[in-house]
C-alpha positions in Angstrom: 69.5 38.1 46.5 67.7 35.3 44.7 63.9 35.2 44.5 61.3 33.4 42.5 59.3 35.3 39.9 56.7 34.9 37.2 58.4 35.8 33.9 57.6 35.8 30.2 60.1 34.6 27.6 58.2 36.1 24.8 54.8 37.3 23.6 52.1 34.7 23.5 53.8 32.4 26.0 52.5 31.5 29.5 54.0 32.9 32.7 56.8 30.7 34.1 57.9 30.6 37.7 61.7 30.8 37.7 64.5 32.0 40.0 65.9 35.4 39.3 68.6 37.5 40.8 67.5 40.8 42.4 70.0 43.5 42.9 70.4 45.5 46.1 69.1 49.1 46.1 71.5 51.8 44.9 71.2 55.5 45.5 67.5 56.6 45.4 66.1 53.0 45.6 64.5 50.7 48.2 63.9 47.0 48.5 60.4 45.8 49.5 59.0 42.5 50.7 55.6 42.3 49.1 52.5 41.1 50.7 50.4 40.9 47.6 50.1 41.8 43.9 47.1 42.4 41.8 46.4 40.5 38.6 45.8 43.5 36.3 44.7 43.2 32.7 47.6 45.4 31.6 49.9 42.4 32.4 47.8 40.3 30.1 48.6 42.8 27.4 52.2 42.2 28.1 51.7 38.4 27.7 49.8 38.7 24.4 52.3 41.2 23.0 49.7 44.0 22.7 51.9 46.1 25.0 55.4 46.1 23.6 58.4 45.8 26.0 62.0 46.5 25.2 63.4 43.1 26.0 62.6 39.6 27.1 62.4 37.9 29.5 60.0 40.2 31.2 58.9 40.1 34.9 55.2 41.0 35.2 53.2 42.8 37.9 52.7 46.5 38.7 50.2 46.5 41.6 51.9 45.7 44.9 52.2 46.7 48.6 54.6 45.5 51.3 57.2 46.4 53.8 60.5 48.1 53.1 63.5 45.9 53.9 66.5 47.8 52.6 67.0 51.5 51.8 69.7 52.8 49.5 71.8 56.0 49.9 70.1 59.3 49.5 66.5 58.1 50.0 64.5 60.6 52.0 61.3 59.9 54.0 61.3 56.1 53.6 62.8 53.8 56.2 63.2 50.1 56.8 59.9 48.7 58.2 57.7 51.3 56.5 54.5 50.0 54.9 54.3 51.1 51.2 52.2 51.0 48.1 54.0 50.8 44.7 52.5 53.1 42.1 52.8 52.0 38.5 53.5 55.6 37.5 56.6 57.1 39.2 56.6 60.7 40.5 60.0 62.4 40.4 58.5 65.6 41.7 60.8 67.8 39.7 59.9 67.4 36.0 57.5 69.8 34.2 54.5 67.5 34.5 55.1 66.9 38.3 55.6 70.7 38.8 52.2 71.3 37.2 50.5 68.8 39.5 50.3 66.1 36.8 52.3 63.5 38.5 50.5 60.8 36.4 52.4 62.2 33.4 55.8 62.3 35.1 58.7 62.3 32.6 60.2 59.3 34.4 57.3 57.3 33.1 58.9 57.3 29.6 61.1 54.4 30.8 58.4 52.2 32.2 58.6 49.5 29.4 62.4 49.6 29.0 63.1 47.6 32.2 66.0 50.1 32.9 66.3 51.6 36.4 65.3 55.3 36.7 68.4 55.7 38.9 71.2 54.8 36.4 69.7 53.0 33.4 70.9 49.5 34.5 68.8 46.4 35.3 67.9 45.4 38.9 66.7 41.9 37.8 68.6 39.3 35.9 68.0 35.7 34.9 70.9 33.4 34.1 73.0 36.5 33.8 70.7 38.2 31.3 68.7 41.4 32.0 65.0 41.1 32.9 62.5 43.9 32.2 60.2 44.4 35.2 56.7 45.7 34.2 56.5 49.4 35.0 60.0 49.1 36.6 58.2 47.2 39.5 57.8 43.5 38.7 55.4 42.7 41.5 55.0 39.1 40.3 57.9 38.4 42.7 57.8 38.5 46.5 60.8 40.9 46.6 61.4 44.0 44.4 64.0 46.7 44.2 62.4 50.0 43.0 63.1 53.7 42.8 61.7 55.9 45.6 59.7 57.8 42.9 57.4 54.7 42.7 57.0 54.3 46.5 54.1 55.7 48.5 54.3 55.4 52.3 51.1 54.4 54.0 49.9 53.9 57.6 50.6 50.6 59.2 47.0 49.6 60.0 45.9 49.4 56.4 45.8 45.8 55.2 48.6 45.4 52.6 46.7 42.9 50.4 44.0 45.5 49.9 46.3 48.5 49.7 48.1 46.9 46.7 45.0 47.6 44.5 45.7 51.3 44.9 48.8 51.0 42.8 46.8 50.9 39.6 43.2 49.7 39.2 41.4 51.5 42.1 43.1 54.9 41.6 42.8 54.7 37.8 39.1 53.9 37.9 38.2 56.3 40.6 40.1 59.2 39.0 38.6 58.4 35.6 35.3 59.3 37.1 36.1 62.0 39.6 39.0 63.8 38.0 39.1 63.3 34.2 35.4 62.5 34.0 34.5 65.4 36.4 31.4 63.6 37.7 29.3 66.0 39.8 26.2 65.7 41.9 23.2 64.9 39.7 25.3 63.6 36.8 24.5 60.6 34.7 27.7 58.6 34.3 28.2 55.5 32.2 31.0 53.0 32.7 31.7 50.5 29.9 33.6 47.4 31.0 33.4 46.3 34.7 36.8 44.9 35.5 39.4 46.0 38.1 39.4 49.5 36.7 35.7 49.9 35.7 34.3 48.8 39.0 36.2 51.6 40.7 35.0 54.1 38.1 31.5 53.0 39.3 32.6 53.6 42.9 34.0 57.0 42.1 31.0 58.2 40.2 28.6 57.1 43.0 30.8 58.7 45.7 30.8 62.0 43.6 27.0 62.1 43.8 26.0 60.9 40.3 22.2 60.6 40.1 22.5 57.7 37.7 25.5 55.3 37.4 25.1 53.0 34.5 27.3 49.9 34.3 27.8 48.1 31.0 29.3 44.6 30.7 28.3 41.4 29.0 29.0 39.3 32.1 26.1 39.1 34.5 28.4 38.5 37.6 30.1 41.8 36.9 26.9 43.7 36.4 25.7 42.4 39.7 28.9 43.5 41.4 28.5 46.9 39.9 25.1 47.3 41.3 26.4 46.1 44.7 29.1 48.8 44.6 27.2 51.8 43.4 25.6 51.4 40.0 22.0 52.3 39.7 21.5 50.5 36.4 23.3 47.7 34.5 23.2 46.5 30.9 24.9 43.9 28.8 25.9 46.2 25.9 26.1 49.8 24.8 23.4 49.2 22.2 21.0 47.7 24.9 21.7 50.7 27.2 21.1 53.4 24.5 17.3 53.8 24.8 17.3 53.4 28.6 19.9 56.1 29.1 17.9 58.4 26.8 14.8 57.8 28.9 16.6 58.3 32.2 18.0 61.6 31.1 15.0 63.0 29.1 17.1 62.7 26.0 20.1 64.5 27.3 22.3 61.3 27.5 25.4 60.9 29.8 28.4 62.9 30.8 30.8 61.3 31.2 30.9 58.0 29.4 34.0 56.1 30.7 35.4 53.2 28.6 37.3 50.8 30.7 37.1 47.7 28.5 40.1 45.4 29.1 40.8 45.1 25.4 39.6 48.4 24.0 39.5 48.7 20.2 38.6 51.5 17.8 35.2 49.8 17.3 34.2 50.8 20.9 34.6 54.5 20.5 31.6 55.6 18.4 29.1 53.6 20.4 30.4 55.3 23.5 30.3 58.7 21.9 26.6 58.0 21.0 25.8 57.6 24.7 27.5 60.9 25.4 25.6 64.2 26.0 26.0 67.4 23.9 29.1 69.1 25.2 29.9 65.9 27.1 33.0 63.8 27.4 33.9 60.2 26.5 36.9 59.1 28.6 39.0 56.3 27.2 40.9 54.5 30.0 40.9 51.0 28.7 44.1 49.7 27.0 44.3 48.4 23.5 46.9 47.0 21.2 49.8 49.4 20.8 49.8 48.8 17.0 46.1 49.8 16.6 45.6 53.3 15.3 42.1 53.1 13.7 39.0 54.2 15.5 35.4 54.7 14.4 34.2 58.3 15.0 31.3 60.1 13.5 33.0 63.5 12.9 29.7 65.2 12.1 28.4 64.3 15.6 31.7 65.1 17.3 31.8 68.6 15.8 28.1 69.7 15.8 27.4 68.3 19.3 30.7 69.6 20.6 31.6 66.3 22.2 35.1 65.5 23.7 37.2 62.4 23.4 39.7 62.2 26.3 42.4 59.7 27.2 43.3 59.0 30.8 46.3 57.4 32.5 46.1 56.7 36.3 42.8 58.5 36.1 44.4 61.8 35.8 45.4 61.8 39.5 48.7 62.1 41.3 49.6 58.8 43.0 51.4 60.5 45.9 48.4 62.5 47.0 45.6 60.3 45.8 46.6 56.9 47.2 46.7 58.2 50.9 43.4 60.0 50.3 41.7 57.0 48.9 42.9 54.9 51.8 41.3 57.4 54.2 38.0 56.8 52.2 38.5 53.1 52.7 39.1 53.6 56.4 35.8 55.4 56.6 33.8 52.9 54.5 33.3 55.1 51.5 35.7 53.2 49.2 35.2 49.4 49.1 38.4 47.4 48.7 37.7 44.1 50.5 34.7 43.5 48.1 36.9 43.9 45.0 39.0 40.7 45.3 37.1 37.8 43.9 39.8 35.2 44.4 43.3 35.0 45.7 46.1 32.8 44.2 49.6 31.7 44.9 52.3 32.9 42.5 52.5 29.4 41.1 48.8 29.6 40.0 49.2 32.8 38.1 48.2 31.3 34.7 45.0 30.0 36.2 44.4 33.5 37.7 44.6 35.0 34.2 42.5 32.3 32.7 39.8 33.1 35.3 40.0 36.8 34.3 39.7 35.9 30.6 36.6 33.7 31.5 34.9 36.6 33.3 35.1 34.9 36.7 37.1 37.6 38.5 36.4 41.2 39.3 40.0 41.3 40.5 42.3 38.3 41.2 45.1 38.8 43.7 48.4 37.0 44.3 49.0 36.8 48.1 52.5 36.0 49.3 53.2 33.8 52.4 56.1 32.8 54.5 57.0 30.1 52.1 57.5 32.7 49.3 60.3 34.5 51.2 
């Protein structure tokens, strides 16, 4: 079928709305008509070239939810008409990582930036006869997608699809960075550095886990205000500004964990975060940086003698297939806020404005919402 899509013809270029050809699902795949797609910062990394992709053009988008319209042979547990969330990390269920309960590290994720289908290594999207690489093998910057069942999470029909889409990356990643990797417990002091689509949900997760203090750090006043609205107890413009206050709040013990969710994380952010971290505590790095960057500032004396830990996190260390339904239950009961996360909605044709708003600090999370005219 033909569908419009937001594609990139190379790094540094703007998104262009063009017609692409979408293949029907083969064995193990389904086709989904999307209701919405989140505008995640990771797709901005795709645009800038900070995240390398195997081939151009590339089709962006990796946060989506919608209704299944076609089911390929051999698909189990997913039928036409089902409401689903697309997880940016697939879960094959059989590899070593999945068997150990680490679905977020599924071996199938090795192909996420190749654009090649998990099922047979071919391409589901083409443009003028040439292969198109969909972001995370999803490509939700198009109203229709054909994806492997490993990336599809069935949800209940009463959940608003435009809110459920956020669970495919930002919400789950932020929440898990606090509750799973960060291991926030009742009475903890947690710090979240960078209040965007991921960081705001680390704030929510830390608050729900019972942290006594949840400290949000971001240079944008609007984002600090939203963090306080959604669970932060304190907010500061920089890590340097927060240092003395965190020491006072904790009687000098400092924080555990400190979660770095800066949209463009660099090596310069690591040591200031470690300095906010308690003895024996953990700094969690969830924010994405340039794939070519390998340098980080770390005081090794402090790291060793104070027994601090520096830990990476993908999808917050949680398994999409179990965590997404659980988080939607928390949303249903008012514990997890989703409606409040979306600052502004856009049409697909306005995607470049949506990302400009993100760069300008105007959005906590922008969202593309598809309508009848898009199908």
